[in-house]
N, C-alpha and C positions, 0 to 999 in steps of 0.2 A: 273640724276633727283636729286639727290640731296647727301648730305654727312652725314654717320651714324656715331656715338659716341660711346663707351662704358661708361656708366655713369652706378653711383651709388644710388639705391634708397634713399635716407636718413631718409627718414619716416617709408621705409617698408622691408626695409634691404637688399635689391636684386639687383642684378643687371640687367641693361634693355640696351638695344640700343635704340639710341634716333638720329632719322633722320630727318633733315633739308633738307626742300625742296628748289629746288633753282627755281626761273622764275616763281612762283606764287604770283601773284600781289594780293593784297589783296584786291584791291577794282572791280579785275577781275574777272570773272564767273569761271575760275580758282581755286578760292578758294571757292565758293560755291561747285563746282564739287569736291575739295577734303574735305569738309566736310561732305560730302556727300556721299561719297566711306570711307570715314574714321569711320563713324558710323556704316555703315552696313557693314566693316567687321570686326569692334568690336565687332561686335553681333555672331561673327560665334564662336562656341566652338567645339572644334575637333583638337584629338592630334597629326593631320598630318600638320596642319595651326597653325603659331606662332600667339601666341595672342597679341591682342594691349591692351597695360593697359591703355595709353591714348593720347589724341589728346589736342592737344593747339597753341601757337604764341607766338613768343618774338618778340616782336617788329611790323614788320610786314610779320614776316616769320615762317610758318606754319611747326609744326614739330609734329611727330607720337613717343610714345614711348611704345617702346617693347618687349616682352621677350626674352633675351640675349639666344640664341643657342649657346651653345660651340660645335665645330663639324670644320667642311668644305664644303665646296659650292661642290654639284656634280660636278661642270667642274674641279674642281682641285683631282676628283677621279682618281688614274692611272688606265690605261685599261691593258688588256679585264677584265670587270668587271665579277665574277663568277657569272653562270644563277640562282642560288640561290637567291643570293642577289641581281642580276639586277629584279626579280622578285618580291622581298620583297619592293625595289625602287619604280618600276612601279605601283604596289598596293598601297603602301602609297601612290602617287601622283594622285591614281586614286580616293582613298576613300575621300582624302582632297578637291579635286576637284568637285566631286561628292556633297559632303556638300557644297560648296560654291554654285552651279548650283539650288540646290536646294531649298538655298535663294534668286536665281538672279541675282547672283555676276559672272562675268566673272575676270576670270585674265588675265591683259590684256601687261602681260610682262613674260608670261611662257616658262622659259631657265635652263638650267643647273644652272647657277650661280642664280637662285634665288630657288634654294633646296639646304636646309642645311641636311648633313648627320650629325647625334649628334655622340658624342664619343659611344654612348651605341647603335645604332645602328638604331635609329628611323630616321622618314623623315620628315621634317619639309617644308611647303612652305613658302614661304617669299613676301613681294613686288607687293600686288595685281596692282600696277599700278592708 
């Protein structure tokens, strides 16, 4: 759905992930849905949900700037996963989704590639779609 770049926030001196969306026309209903969903997700604050810092548009292309999560996605995790780690991952996903659901937000693309496992072992849900 888009391209993600690792960038430096020059004002706040932090690394951010910037996702530019493809196929969202500025004049279309897709743009309005993008802004509505981005604002809703940006209001979420939970350790298991990636933080959205900014949304915007460059020319006609919308973008999201979010927390950069260093680690690897769940789909890159070697198998089998030990039971204790598996339970930790499942609990992190469930807690993050529960917060989103309480705010009326559904994850439209939940899959292993959208779950990040940080270097310190935390679980982060990305890309709500």
